[in-house]
MARDREN-981296 format. One record per residue (C-alpha): y, z, x; residue in one letter; residue number from 1. Coordinates in nm, 3 decimals, always signed. Layout:
N
{{Y; Z; X}; a; NUM} ...
***
This chain:
197
{{+11.751; +10.226; +10.561}; m; 1} {{+11.439; +10.116; +10.469}; n; 2} {{+11.231; +10.142; +10.149}; k; 3} {{+11.081; +10.479; +10.249}; q; 4} {{+11.375; +10.655; +10.407}; e; 5} {{+11.538; +10.544; +10.032}; l; 6} {{+11.256; +10.696; +9.820}; e; 7} {{+11.265; +11.039; +10.081}; v; 8} {{+11.627; +11.078; +9.980}; m; 9} {{+11.599; +10.971; +9.619}; l; 10} {{+11.307; +11.253; +9.604}; s; 11} {{+11.541; +11.511; +9.758}; e; 12} {{+11.829; +11.394; +9.524}; l; 13} {{+11.583; +11.440; +9.226}; d; 14} {{+11.480; +11.843; +9.355}; a; 15} {{+11.884; +11.903; +9.387}; a; 16} {{+11.950; +11.768; +9.078}; l; 17} {{+11.634; +11.966; +8.907}; v; 18} {{+11.796; +12.329; +9.051}; k; 19} {{+12.174; +12.161; +8.945}; a; 20} {{+12.107; +12.063; +8.593}; f; 21} {{+11.838; +12.271; +8.425}; p; 22} {{+11.828; +12.095; +8.042}; g; 23} {{+11.596; +11.831; +7.962}; p; 24} {{+11.814; +11.560; +7.978}; d; 25} {{+11.793; +11.293; +8.247}; p; 26} {{+11.999; +11.098; +8.486}; i; 27} {{+11.941; +10.707; +8.449}; e; 28} {{+12.059; +10.429; +8.643}; m; 29} {{+12.015; +10.091; +8.706}; l; 30} {{+11.959; +9.992; +9.079}; v; 31} {{+12.167; +9.605; +9.124}; v; 32} {{+12.219; +9.555; +9.515}; g; 33} {{+11.996; +9.533; +9.836}; g; 34} {{+11.808; +9.871; +9.727}; a; 35} {{+11.668; +9.676; +9.485}; c; 36} {{+11.517; +9.410; +9.669}; l; 37} {{+11.336; +9.675; +9.898}; l; 38} {{+11.215; +9.858; +9.574}; f; 39} {{+11.115; +9.528; +9.372}; a; 40} {{+10.911; +9.428; +9.736}; g; 41} {{+11.095; +9.107; +9.745}; v; 42} {{+11.272; +9.194; +10.074}; s; 43} {{+11.255; +9.472; +10.362}; t; 44} {{+11.601; +9.408; +10.524}; r; 45} {{+11.705; +9.764; +10.505}; p; 46} {{+12.028; +9.855; +10.326}; t; 47} {{+12.329; +10.081; +10.381}; e; 48} {{+12.302; +10.245; +9.988}; d; 49} {{+12.186; +10.238; +9.646}; i; 50} {{+12.404; +10.062; +9.461}; d; 51} {{+12.330; +10.182; +9.080}; v; 52} {{+12.508; +10.149; +8.740}; i; 53} {{+12.472; +10.505; +8.550}; i; 54} {{+12.275; +10.391; +8.219}; t; 55} {{+12.294; +10.750; +8.073}; d; 56} {{+12.376; +11.099; +8.256}; f; 57} {{+12.249; +11.399; +8.082}; l; 58} {{+12.245; +11.237; +7.709}; g; 59} {{+12.583; +11.159; +7.701}; v; 60} {{+12.555; +10.780; +7.786}; g; 61} {{+12.709; +10.572; +8.019}; s; 62} {{+12.962; +10.724; +8.272}; v; 63} {{+13.126; +10.639; +8.616}; s; 64} {{+13.135; +10.843; +8.925}; l; 65} {{+13.465; +10.633; +9.032}; v; 66} {{+13.731; +10.665; +8.823}; y; 67} {{+13.796; +11.014; +8.638}; n; 68} {{+13.489; +11.157; +8.670}; p; 69} {{+13.428; +11.502; +8.502}; d; 70} {{+13.336; +11.824; +8.609}; k; 71} {{+12.941; +11.735; +8.592}; d; 72} {{+12.991; +11.405; +8.783}; e; 73} {{+13.174; +11.533; +8.996}; m; 74} {{+12.914; +11.803; +9.092}; k; 75} {{+12.639; +11.500; +9.117}; l; 76} {{+12.897; +11.349; +9.351}; r; 77} {{+12.933; +11.629; +9.542}; k; 78} {{+12.520; +11.679; +9.560}; i; 79} {{+12.509; +11.321; +9.673}; i; 80} {{+12.766; +11.343; +9.949}; a; 81} {{+12.620; +11.611; +10.118}; k; 82} {{+12.250; +11.540; +10.114}; i; 83} {{+12.399; +11.183; +10.258}; g; 84} {{+12.577; +11.429; +10.559}; r; 85} {{+12.251; +11.632; +10.585}; s; 86} {{+12.093; +11.304; +10.684}; r; 87} {{+12.383; +11.229; +10.925}; g; 88} {{+12.593; +10.968; +10.717}; f; 89} {{+13.009; +11.020; +10.733}; k; 90} {{+13.268; +10.967; +10.538}; g; 91} {{+13.187; +10.727; +10.281}; d; 92} {{+12.890; +10.668; +10.412}; k; 93} {{+12.761; +11.004; +10.281}; a; 94} {{+12.775; +10.863; +9.937}; m; 95} {{+12.456; +10.705; +9.979}; f; 96} {{+12.408; +10.650; +9.615}; l; 97} {{+12.715; +10.531; +9.429}; n; 98} {{+12.854; +10.353; +9.111}; d; 99} {{+13.116; +10.183; +9.317}; d; 100} {{+13.001; +9.818; +9.155}; c; 101} {{+12.899; +9.950; +8.831}; a; 102} {{+13.309; +9.907; +8.643}; p; 103} {{+13.324; +9.546; +8.755}; f; 104} {{+12.948; +9.492; +8.642}; l; 105} {{+12.996; +9.652; +8.328}; v; 106} {{+13.345; +9.488; +8.248}; e; 107} {{+13.226; +9.142; +8.321}; m; 108} {{+12.873; +9.122; +8.132}; g; 109} {{+12.624; +9.320; +7.947}; n; 110} {{+12.334; +9.538; +8.114}; i; 111} {{+12.029; +9.364; +8.168}; p; 112} {{+11.733; +9.427; +8.040}; p; 113} {{+11.545; +9.649; +8.278}; v; 114} {{+11.216; +9.780; +8.364}; r; 115} {{+11.144; +10.111; +8.499}; l; 116} {{+11.068; +10.160; +8.835}; w; 117} {{+11.054; +10.540; +8.913}; r; 118} {{+11.045; +10.830; +8.667}; s; 119} {{+11.143; +11.151; +8.852}; y; 120} {{+11.206; +11.508; +8.705}; q; 121} {{+11.591; +11.452; +8.653}; k; 122} {{+11.596; +11.086; +8.731}; m; 123} {{+11.469; +10.742; +8.584}; r; 124} {{+11.546; +10.452; +8.800}; i; 125} {{+11.501; +10.128; +8.679}; y; 126} {{+11.532; +9.780; +8.782}; l; 127} {{+11.650; +9.471; +8.595}; p; 128} {{+11.337; +9.290; +8.423}; a; 129} {{+11.500; +8.989; +8.574}; d; 130} {{+11.596; +8.974; +8.921}; l; 131} {{+11.811; +8.683; +8.868}; s; 132} {{+12.053; +8.935; +8.743}; y; 133} {{+12.080; +9.012; +9.119}; i; 134} {{+12.123; +8.679; +9.280}; l; 135} {{+12.391; +8.626; +9.024}; a; 136} {{+12.589; +8.961; +9.180}; c; 137} {{+12.464; +8.820; +9.511}; k; 138} {{+12.663; +8.497; +9.447}; l; 139} {{+12.936; +8.605; +9.298}; v; 140} {{+13.012; +8.852; +9.572}; a; 141} {{+12.849; +8.616; +9.838}; a; 142} {{+12.984; +8.820; +10.159}; r; 143} {{+12.834; +8.642; +10.430}; p; 144} {{+12.696; +8.994; +10.638}; r; 145} {{+12.597; +9.166; +10.318}; k; 146} {{+12.459; +8.860; +10.076}; d; 147} {{+12.378; +8.577; +10.229}; h; 148} {{+12.058; +8.668; +10.362}; g; 149} {{+11.990; +8.839; +10.007}; d; 150} {{+12.063; +8.497; +9.861}; i; 151} {{+11.806; +8.311; +10.014}; a; 152} {{+11.517; +8.546; +9.981}; v; 153} {{+11.601; +8.590; +9.571}; l; 154} {{+11.652; +8.180; +9.561}; r; 155} {{+11.269; +8.168; +9.748}; d; 156} {{+11.151; +8.402; +9.510}; f; 157} {{+11.301; +8.304; +9.232}; l; 158} {{+11.254; +7.902; +9.278}; g; 159} {{+11.684; +7.854; +9.272}; v; 160} {{+11.753; +7.525; +9.502}; t; 161} {{+12.049; +7.363; +9.339}; s; 162} {{+12.370; +7.477; +9.277}; r; 163} {{+12.349; +7.402; +8.944}; s; 164} {{+12.118; +7.656; +8.871}; q; 165} {{+12.318; +7.915; +9.075}; g; 166} {{+12.575; +7.808; +8.846}; e; 167} {{+12.378; +7.879; +8.555}; a; 168} {{+12.252; +8.185; +8.647}; i; 169} {{+12.587; +8.337; +8.706}; i; 170} {{+12.695; +8.230; +8.363}; d; 171} {{+12.398; +8.373; +8.194}; q; 172} {{+12.475; +8.679; +8.343}; f; 173} {{+12.838; +8.703; +8.394}; f; 174} {{+13.002; +8.449; +8.015}; p; 175} {{+13.330; +8.534; +8.154}; n; 176} {{+13.298; +8.423; +8.498}; r; 177} {{+13.668; +8.184; +8.506}; h; 178} {{+13.784; +8.541; +8.511}; l; 179} {{+13.615; +8.590; +8.839}; l; 180} {{+13.668; +8.255; +9.007}; e; 181} {{+14.048; +8.319; +9.168}; e; 182} {{+13.922; +8.667; +9.309}; t; 183} {{+13.576; +8.539; +9.430}; y; 184} {{+13.626; +8.161; +9.464}; d; 185} {{+13.283; +8.167; +9.336}; i; 186} {{+13.307; +7.769; +9.290}; s; 187} {{+13.357; +7.770; +9.691}; s; 188} {{+13.069; +8.030; +9.772}; n; 189} {{+12.805; +7.832; +9.562}; l; 190} {{+12.977; +7.501; +9.790}; d; 191} {{+12.886; +7.657; +10.103}; e; 192} {{+12.576; +7.867; +9.969}; i; 193} {{+12.406; +7.522; +9.856}; f; 194} {{+12.569; +7.307; +10.099}; s; 195} {{+12.221; +7.178; +10.212}; e; 196} {{+12.173; +6.941; +9.885}; e; 197} 
***
């Protein structure tokens, strides 16, 4: 999906949320994946979904749609999936907006400072104030098909030219990097990404 397609789906989601949750409290979320780069105007590369961290759900604080969702969180999941299916997405892809990565990101580091990107009737969508956070996330995961293109764009945008700069960015946002090393083999990721040095 490109930026315009994502914006249309977010507007549709907001309209559905206004009906489903009529109270005054909004749903606030931080966009953390490739969609963030589209919304920030850093990239035009299409994305499959909108990865978020739900930082406030109707005034009750941070929630997860992945682990033990309550009745209202399940309602939100169903609304998202219904819109996704109406757009032709099947299976897990119907969850075009999801927080699948949120538990990991929240466990590994603090939510970074944010800036408001868009305020809807029922949603407040934020982006990281410093896109180095997205680079840190991408450097940790380093999936060739999904992340390497975004890493190249972010490195250019942020002026990150060396392995040591990349390592410092990861350490800034994920101070417990040693816990990630075995699962994600960050040292090898960095060696591969910065191999042209």
